[in-house]
Structure formats: C-alpha cells, structure tokens
C-alpha positions as CSV (number, residue, x, y, z in Angstrom):
1,M,195.9,111.8,-0.2
2,T,199.2,111.3,-0.6
3,E,202.6,109.6,1.5
4,T,204.5,112.9,1.6
5,E,200.5,114.4,2.3
6,K,199.9,111.5,4.7
7,S,203.4,111.7,6.2
8,K,202.7,115.8,6.6
9,Y,199.7,115.3,9.2
10,N,200.6,112.7,10.9
11,L,203.5,114.8,11.9
12,R,201.9,118.1,12.2
13,R,198.8,115.6,14.5
14,D,201.2,114.5,16.8
15,L,203.3,117.6,17.7
16,I,199.6,118.9,18.2
17,Y,199.0,116.0,20.8
18,Q,202.5,116.9,22.7
19,E,201.3,120.0,23.0
20,L,198.0,119.2,24.7
21,Y,200.0,116.1,26.7
22,D,202.5,119.1,28.1
23,L,199.5,121.0,28.9
24,V,198.0,118.5,30.7
25,V,200.7,117.6,32.7
26,N,201.7,120.4,34.0
27,S,198.6,121.6,35.0
28,L,195.8,120.6,38.0
29,P,193.9,118.7,38.6
30,G,190.0,119.3,37.3
31,T,191.7,122.0,34.9
32,R,189.9,122.2,32.3
33,L,191.2,122.4,29.1
34,P,190.2,124.5,25.2
35,S,187.6,123.1,23.7
36,E,188.5,120.7,19.4
37,N,187.3,124.0,18.1
38,A,189.4,126.4,19.8
39,L,192.4,124.3,19.3
40,A,191.4,123.7,16.1
41,A,191.2,127.3,14.7
42,K,195.1,128.0,16.6
43,F,196.4,124.7,14.8
44,K,194.5,126.0,12.2
45,V,193.5,122.4,11.6
46,A,191.0,119.9,11.1
47,R,188.6,119.3,14.4
48,M,189.1,115.6,13.9
49,T,192.8,116.1,14.0
50,V,192.5,117.6,17.6
51,A,189.8,115.4,18.4
52,W,192.3,112.7,17.8
53,A,194.4,113.7,20.4
54,F,191.5,114.0,22.9
55,K,190.7,110.6,22.6
56,K,194.4,109.7,23.0
57,L,194.7,111.4,26.1
58,E,191.4,110.1,27.5
59,R,192.9,106.7,26.3
60,E,195.4,107.1,28.4
61,N,193.8,108.1,31.9
62,L,194.9,111.7,31.7
63,I,191.8,113.8,31.1
64,E,187.9,113.0,31.8
65,R,185.4,114.9,29.3
66,R,182.0,115.8,30.2
67,K,179.4,115.5,28.2
68,G,178.1,119.5,27.7
69,S,180.9,120.9,30.3
70,G,183.9,120.2,28.1
71,S,187.5,118.3,29.1
72,F,189.1,118.4,32.3
73,V,192.9,116.9,33.6
74,K,192.0,113.9,35.1
75,G,192.5,113.2,39.2
76,V,194.8,114.2,42.0
77,R,198.5,114.2,40.9
78,T,200.2,111.6,42.3
79,V,204.1,111.3,43.0
80,T,205.3,107.3,43.7
81,Y,208.4,106.4,45.0
82,F,209.5,102.9,44.0
83,L,211.3,101.1,46.5
84,P,214.0,98.8,46.9
85,T,212.5,95.6,49.2
86,M,209.6,96.0,52.0
87,D,212.2,96.4,55.0
88,C,213.7,98.6,53.6
89,L,211.9,102.1,55.5
90,T,212.5,99.9,59.1
91,R,216.3,99.0,58.5
92,Q,218.9,100.0,60.9
93,D,221.5,100.4,58.3
94,G,223.0,103.1,55.9
95,N,220.6,102.0,53.0
96,G,217.4,101.9,55.4
97,A,219.0,105.8,56.4
98,I,219.2,107.3,53.1
99,H,214.9,106.0,51.8
100,R,214.1,107.7,54.9
101,Q,215.4,111.0,53.8
102,I,214.3,110.9,50.6
103,M,211.2,110.0,51.7
104,Q,211.0,112.4,54.2
105,G,211.9,115.4,51.8
106,L,209.4,114.2,49.1
107,M,206.4,114.1,51.8
108,R,207.4,117.2,52.4
109,G,207.3,118.2,48.6
110,T,204.0,116.8,47.9
111,E,202.4,118.4,51.0
112,N,204.1,121.8,49.7
113,L,202.1,121.1,46.2
114,Q,199.2,119.5,47.8
115,L,199.8,116.2,45.4
116,R,199.3,112.8,46.9
117,F,201.7,110.6,47.9
118,E,202.5,106.2,47.6
119,T,205.4,103.9,47.7
120,M,205.5,101.1,45.1
121,V,207.6,97.7,45.8
122,P,207.9,96.4,42.2
123,C,210.9,94.2,43.3
124,L,209.3,91.9,45.9
125,E,211.8,88.9,45.8
126,N,215.1,92.3,46.5
127,N,215.6,92.1,42.7
128,R,216.2,94.3,40.8
129,F,215.9,91.6,37.3
130,K,212.9,90.0,38.5
131,Y,210.4,92.8,38.4
132,T,206.0,92.6,39.3
133,S,205.2,94.2,35.8
134,C,201.4,94.5,36.9
135,L,202.2,96.5,39.1
136,M,202.9,99.0,36.8
137,T,199.2,98.9,34.9
138,S,198.6,102.1,37.8
139,L,201.1,104.4,36.0
140,N,199.8,106.4,33.2
141,S,201.9,109.2,31.2
142,G,200.3,111.4,34.2
143,A,202.0,109.5,37.3
144,L,205.7,111.1,38.2
145,V,208.0,108.8,39.5
146,V,210.9,109.2,42.2
147,L,213.2,106.2,42.0
148,I,217.2,105.5,42.3
149,H,219.7,104.0,40.1
150,W,218.9,100.4,41.4
151,F,215.7,100.4,39.5
152,S,218.3,100.6,35.7
153,E,216.5,97.4,35.0
154,M,212.9,99.0,34.7
155,F,213.9,102.2,33.0
156,H,212.6,101.2,29.5
157,I,209.4,100.4,31.0
158,L,209.3,103.8,32.3
159,A,210.3,105.4,28.8
160,E,208.1,103.0,27.2
161,K,205.2,105.3,29.0
162,R,206.2,108.4,28.8
163,I,206.7,108.5,32.6
164,R,207.8,111.5,33.9
165,T,210.5,110.6,36.0
166,A,213.1,111.8,38.8
167,V,216.2,109.7,39.9
168,V,218.1,110.5,43.1
169,S,222.0,110.0,42.1
170,N,224.9,109.4,43.7
171,Q,226.7,109.0,40.2
172,E,225.9,105.5,39.8
173,N,227.2,103.2,36.7
174,C,224.1,103.4,34.7
175,R,225.8,102.9,31.5
176,G,224.0,100.9,29.2
177,F,220.4,103.3,30.2
178,K,221.8,106.5,29.6
179,Q,219.4,106.8,27.2
180,Y,216.2,106.5,29.1
181,M,217.3,109.0,31.0
182,A,217.4,111.5,28.4
183,D,213.9,113.8,29.4
184,W,214.3,113.0,33.4
185,F,215.0,115.0,35.9
186,V,218.1,113.7,37.8
187,C,219.4,114.8,41.6
188,E,222.7,114.2,41.7
189,A,225.0,114.3,44.3
190,N,228.5,114.9,43.7
191,R,230.5,111.9,45.4
192,R,233.5,111.8,42.8
193,S,234.9,115.8,43.8
194,T,233.8,114.8,47.4
195,V,236.8,112.1,46.7
196,R,238.6,113.8,45.9
197,K,238.6,117.0,48.1
198,V,239.0,114.4,51.2
199,L,241.6,113.0,49.7
200,K,243.6,116.0,48.6
201,I,242.5,117.0,52.5
202,L,244.0,113.6,54.0
203,Q,247.3,114.1,51.9
204,A,247.4,117.9,53.3
205,K,247.5,115.7,56.7
206,A,250.7,114.2,55.7
207,C,249.5,110.8,55.0
208,R,251.1,108.9,52.5
209,K,249.0,105.5,52.3
210,I,245.3,106.2,51.6
211,A,243.6,103.0,52.0
212,I,239.6,102.4,50.7
213,T,237.0,99.9,51.8
214,N,234.9,98.7,48.7
215,L,231.4,97.0,49.2
216,Y,231.8,96.5,45.3
217,P,233.9,94.2,43.7
218,E,232.6,93.4,41.6
219,D,231.2,97.3,39.7
220,R,234.9,98.4,38.3
221,H,233.1,101.3,37.7
222,H,231.3,102.2,41.1
223,P,231.9,106.0,41.6
224,I,233.8,106.2,44.9
225,T,236.8,103.6,43.9
226,E,237.3,104.6,41.0
227,T,237.4,108.2,41.3
228,Y,240.0,107.1,44.3
229,L,242.0,104.9,41.6
230,E,242.4,107.7,39.3
231,Y,243.5,110.2,42.5
232,I,245.8,108.1,43.8
233,Q,247.4,106.8,40.1
234,E,247.7,110.7,39.2
235,K,250.0,111.2,42.0
236,S,252.0,108.2,41.4
237,G,250.5,106.3,45.1
238,M,250.0,102.7,45.3
239,P,246.4,101.7,45.8
240,V,244.4,99.8,49.0
241,I,241.5,98.6,48.2
242,I,240.5,96.3,51.0
243,N,237.4,94.4,49.5
244,L,234.5,93.8,51.9
245,P,231.4,91.6,52.2
246,K,228.2,92.7,51.9
247,L,227.8,93.6,55.7
248,L,223.9,93.1,56.2
249,L,224.5,90.9,59.3
250,A,223.8,91.6,63.4
251,P,225.4,94.7,64.1
252,C,227.9,92.4,66.3
253,Q,228.9,90.0,63.7
254,S,228.9,93.1,60.7
255,R,231.4,94.5,63.2
256,S,234.2,91.4,63.7
257,I,233.9,90.4,60.2
258,L,234.9,94.7,59.2
259,Q,237.4,94.1,61.9
260,S,239.3,91.2,60.1
261,H,239.7,92.3,57.6
262,L,240.8,95.6,58.4
263,Q,242.9,94.6,60.5
264,A,244.5,91.9,57.9
265,A,245.3,94.4,55.1
266,Y,246.8,97.4,57.8
267,E,249.0,94.7,58.7
268,K,249.9,93.3,55.4
269,E,250.2,97.7,54.3
270,K,250.5,99.4,57.1
271,F,248.3,102.4,55.9
272,D,247.7,105.5,57.8
273,A,244.7,106.8,56.3
274,L,241.7,104.7,55.6
275,L,237.7,106.1,53.3
276,I,235.1,103.8,55.2
277,N,232.6,103.5,53.2
278,T,229.8,100.7,54.9
279,G,226.4,100.5,55.6
280,Q,226.7,99.4,58.9
281,M,226.0,101.0,62.6
282,F,228.8,102.8,64.3
283,L,229.2,102.1,67.8
284,G,231.0,102.4,70.8
285,K,233.5,104.2,72.4
286,N,235.3,105.8,68.9
287,I,235.9,105.0,65.1
288,N,239.6,103.8,65.4
289,E,238.7,100.9,68.3
290,Y,234.9,100.3,66.5
291,C,237.4,99.1,63.0
292,G,240.1,97.7,65.6
293,L,242.9,100.2,63.8
294,P,245.3,102.0,66.0
295,E,244.7,105.6,66.8
296,S,247.5,107.1,64.8
297,V,245.4,105.9,61.1
298,R,243.0,109.0,60.5
299,I,239.5,107.3,59.1
300,F,237.2,109.4,57.4
301,G,233.0,108.4,56.6
302,V,232.4,108.6,53.1
303,N,228.5,108.6,52.3
304,I,228.1,108.1,55.7
305,Q,224.6,109.0,57.6
306,K,223.6,110.7,60.3
307,E,221.9,107.8,61.7
308,Q,225.0,104.9,61.2
309,V,226.9,107.4,64.1
310,L,226.4,106.0,67.5
311,L,229.8,106.9,68.9
312,E,230.7,108.5,72.4
313,N,233.5,110.5,70.2
314,P,232.9,112.3,66.6
315,F,234.9,111.2,63.7
316,P,234.7,113.1,60.2
317,Y,232.9,111.9,57.5
318,C,230.1,113.7,54.4
319,Y,226.6,113.0,53.4
320,A,224.9,113.6,50.2
321,P,221.9,116.3,50.8
322,Y,218.8,113.4,50.5
323,E,216.6,114.8,52.0
324,K,216.5,118.1,50.3
325,M,217.2,116.3,47.1
326,G,213.9,113.8,47.4
327,E,212.0,117.7,47.5
328,D,213.5,119.2,44.8
329,A,212.4,116.0,43.0
330,V,208.8,116.7,43.4
331,E,209.3,120.1,42.5
332,L,211.0,119.6,39.6
333,L,208.4,116.5,38.8
334,A,205.1,118.9,39.2
335,L,206.4,122.6,38.6
336,S,209.4,122.0,35.2
337,T,208.2,122.6,31.6
338,R,211.2,121.7,30.7
339,Q,212.5,118.0,30.4
340,G,216.0,116.8,30.8
341,I,217.0,119.0,33.7
342,C,219.9,117.5,36.6
343,R,220.4,119.4,39.6
344,K,223.6,118.1,41.3
345,Y,224.9,118.4,45.0
346,D,227.4,119.7,47.3
347,Y,228.1,116.9,49.9
348,I,228.2,118.4,53.4
349,F,230.8,117.9,55.4
350,E,231.1,116.7,59.4
351,N,233.2,117.1,62.2
352,I,236.5,118.1,59.7
353,N,238.4,119.6,61.8
354,L,238.7,116.6,63.8
355,L,241.5,114.9,61.0
C-alpha cells in the first residue's frame, strides 16, 4: 500500500468511526447497532475496517458486544454537572442561588428525558487551577457534561476526551479557551445588552452620573464592567467604578463593608444612580437603607437573584433564566444532532416601574 493509499484508507476509516460515534451518542441505551456486514456493504469497505471502528467504540466504553446478538449502545446516559465547591448548593449568596437554579433545570430536563443525573466537584480546594484529574476517569466520550465558565482550565481535558459538553454562560471572559468550545453547546445570557438597556433606562430618568460596583477589579474584560465603561465613554460621561472586596463574610459584616465602600464613593463622586452587582443577601427595609445611600440615588441590581432580595420594599433588578438554561442544556446534549449551537437568553426584569 502506497502512502497515498494508506492516507485515503485512514481517512475513510476515521469517517466511518465518526459516523458510528455520532449514531451511538445520539441513540438511547440498549439500541442495537447495524451489523458489521451491513455497515461494510453500506460504506463499500472491507469488514475489518468497520470492525476497527466497533473495537474503538468498545474501548471507549460506549458500546457492548454480545456474542450471537450484536452490538448495543451501553448503559444509561448520565448528565454530570460540575460544581465549583462542595458547599456551593447550600451557600446563602448569589452564586449559591445560581447553581441551585441551574441544577433544578438540569434535574427537570433529565427527568423528562429519562436520563441519570449526578454532580461532580473536580476542584476540591475551590481552585480551578488545582483539579483532581482522577475524578474525570469515569467520564468517557459518551458522557454529557454541563458546567460554567469557571472551569475553563479544564476545557482542554473535556475536548481531548471528546465529551459532549454544554456551558451555561453569562458572557464571561473565556479568552484563550474558546477554541475548545467550537463544537460545544452554549446557553448564554445576554448580560452585555442587559447592562446597556439598564443604563439607557437610568439616563432616560435624568440620571447624569451613574456608578457601578465591581467585584472583579482584576478582570479587565468582565462583561458588566466592560460594557458599562464602553457605554459611559460613548456618552462622554465620567465612569465611577466602586471596587469591592469579595464579600463572602457573614451578612452583617458584608453589609458594613459594602456600606463603607459605597458611602466613601458617594461622598467623593455624588453619583445619582448605582448599578449594584454583588452576591450577598439584601435584608432590611429598602435597598437604599441597606446600602447606606440617600433615597435620591436610584439603585438597580444587575444579575441579582430572587433569593437574594429579602427586603420589605422591592427594588428594580434583573436576573438570567438559569433554570430554563439548565433544562435546555440537557435537551441540547441529549437530542441535538448538530454541534456548536449557541442559544441566547434575555434577562428577566423585576420592579422596573419603581425606577
């Protein structure tokens, strides 16, 4: 066999494997696959070429071969949701609320499609750069994985293992990792367009100096802050960015820390509106009292979850439909015959009439 013939043979063999792989991952467990002879006739190749593809699928734990019966799609398909920390589902803050909503959607989606559901915490030290690779050994190319952008350091592993993956995204910065997502499914909330919409609403209410809180000063491309800066510069305004420490303390402590930062910024800048984006629980009479700001300051919560708002008087805020995004992620992983699909979701606005 010449090098040209060998190259053509390998290409043909790989194409057959890919077609079989696509058939397996899009079939229900227990589905019987066509016989080697039938596939050899279909592709007009020798039986040994098809046998190579079957053996590879068997090594990848995707099919089981039963003597005298044929080859079958193996096991019950399982959706695995990656969690950043062991306690993230019980945390009483915005991040905890987001993960609970995503998980509710995932559980409903797996129940509807009769799939198994499990969670995995691959980064036991809450450090995305220190993941436990041994936990990944249970995942093969037939696995269905859902995660958030926080796990970007692990994207290459999922891509190398050819695992069907869905990312629930808030348009976070994934620079340097997007090449791994080309064939994945993405459920993306339109955070940038939402920030612009809120800023337009505030300006229509005669707000001339709009401030914003920033929990991620080290991230120059955070979608909320970056969009805010772009918009303010377009309007020739003066940005007021209030950098906050990560407020992961007890509610009474985080409130006092928040108030001290906001009051100091207000004394210096005298802003008349504020976009607040923090993960803490809002307790008390109203949002201005909680923040320690005058009633004249219009406050709008961006990416604030319903669970966070425990105030006596409501205030305007918006959140992404994480539960719906989780449910759709399962549907895409289990049913879609195409790859590289991105679905976009609008934010839901609450109490906007109060501005």
